[in-house]
C-alpha positions in Angstrom: 0.7 -20.0 3.3 -1.0 -17.0 4.3 -1.9 -14.8 1.4 -1.4 -10.6 1.2 -3.0 -7.9 -1.3 -1.4 -4.1 -1.3 -2.0 -1.0 -3.5 -0.5 1.5 -5.3 -3.2 4.3 -4.9 -3.2 6.7 -7.4 -4.6 10.2 -6.6 -5.9 12.7 -8.9 -2.8 14.6 -8.1 -0.3 13.1 -9.0 0.9 11.3 -6.0 0.0 7.8 -4.1 -0.2 7.6 -0.8 2.0 5.3 1.8 2.1 5.1 5.2 4.9 5.7 7.2 5.7 3.4 10.0 7.4 5.0 13.4 8.0 2.0 15.4 10.5 2.4 19.0 13.7 0.8 18.3 13.4 0.6 14.6 13.8 3.4 11.4 10.9 4.7 10.1 9.9 3.1 6.9 6.3 3.1 4.8 4.0 0.3 3.8 1.2 0.4 1.1 -1.9 0.3 2.2 -3.2 -3.5 2.1 -2.6 -6.4 5.1 -3.5 -10.2 4.9 -6.3 -12.1 2.8 -8.7 -13.3 5.9 -11.0 -16.3 5.2 -14.1 -14.4 4.8 -13.1 -12.8 1.6 -14.3 -13.5 -1.5 -11.0 -13.1 -3.3 -7.5 -10.6 -3.3 -9.8 -7.6 -4.7 -12.1 -8.1 -2.2 -9.8 -8.5 0.8 -7.3 -5.3 -1.4 -10.9 -3.3 -1.3 -12.0 -4.2 2.2 -8.1 -3.4 3.6 -8.2 -0.4 1.8 -11.9 1.0 3.3 -10.6 -0.2 7.1 -6.7 1.6 6.8 -8.2 4.5 5.5 -11.3 4.6 5.3 -11.0 4.8 1.7 -13.0 3.4 -1.9 -10.5 2.4 -4.7 -11.3 1.6 -8.1 -9.7 0.3 -11.5 -8.0 -2.3 -9.3 -4.8 -3.8 -11.5 -2.2 -6.5 -11.4 0.7 -5.4 -10.7 3.7 -7.0 -8.8 3.8 -10.7 -7.3 6.3 -11.4 -4.5 7.2 -13.8 -1.9 8.0 -12.1 1.2 10.8 -13.2 4.1 8.1 -14.9 5.5 7.3 -17.5 2.5 4.0 -15.4 1.9 2.9 -14.3 -1.5 2.0 -11.1 -1.3 0.1 -9.5 -4.0 0.6 -5.6 -5.1 -2.5 -3.6 -7.5 -2.6 -0.6 -8.8 -6.1 1.3 -7.9 -7.4 4.8 -8.0 -8.2 6.5 -5.5 -9.8 9.6 -5.1 -10.8 10.2 -1.5 -10.1 8.9 1.8 -9.8 9.7 5.9 -7.7 8.6 7.6 -9.3 10.2 10.7 -11.8 6.9 9.9 -9.5 4.4 9.7 -11.2 1.2 11.4 -8.1 -1.7 11.5 -7.7 -3.7 14.3 -4.1 -3.1 14.2 -5.1 1.1 14.8 -6.2 0.0 18.5 -3.0 -1.8 19.6 -0.5 0.5 21.4 2.6 -1.6 20.9 2.4 -1.2 17.3 3.7 2.5 17.1 2.3 5.1 14.9 0.9 5.3 11.5 0.8 8.7 9.5 -0.9 8.5 6.0 1.5 10.3 3.3 1.5 11.3 -0.3 4.2 11.1 -2.4 4.8 13.0 -5.5 5.1 9.6 -8.3 8.8 10.9 -9.2 11.8 8.5 -9.2 13.3 11.3 -6.8 10.1 11.0 -4.4 9.9 7.3 -4.5 13.4 7.1 -4.2 14.1 8.9 -0.6 11.6 6.2 1.0 12.4 3.5 2.9 9.5 1.3 1.0 9.3 -1.9 2.3 9.1 -4.5 0.9 12.3 -2.9 -0.8 11.0 -5.4 -4.3 7.5 -3.6 -4.4 10.2 0.0 -4.2 11.9 -1.4 -7.3 9.2 -2.3 -9.3 7.7 0.8 -9.0 10.6 2.5 -9.7 11.1 0.2 -12.8 6.8 1.1 -14.1 7.6 5.1 -13.3 11.5 4.8 -15.6 9.2 3.4 -18.4 6.1 5.1 -18.3 3.7 2.2 -17.3 2.8 2.9 -13.9 2.1 7.2 -14.8 -0.7 5.5 -18.1 -2.1 3.9 -14.6 -3.3 7.0 -13.0 
């Protein structure tokens, strides 16, 4: 079974980074930075740090397990919170960015508020609920 890793990337500005996905014939939606764990990755955190480097040319610190779920394809998804201070979306290198059939990837900073997170079409929906719960009980902001 494939494993995936994703990061709730928390900035110094009380925001989190999300990738807006715009694909033909599908309503726009947002995802967190991350992707599949590869055989050459030495573990989940190493895979996540690689994905962050590839997708946003960023370096994250303070990785902490946040949530785990099984998605519709039967893959285990591991979500972490992480602190990020620098990134450069123009320098991304992931293989998905070179394919014309994948649609657009647009990076956005979203305020860490219930209203802002509620307004997102964040996938998978279970992570949106987990983030809202953590905002409500204050645990997400302490991770920031």
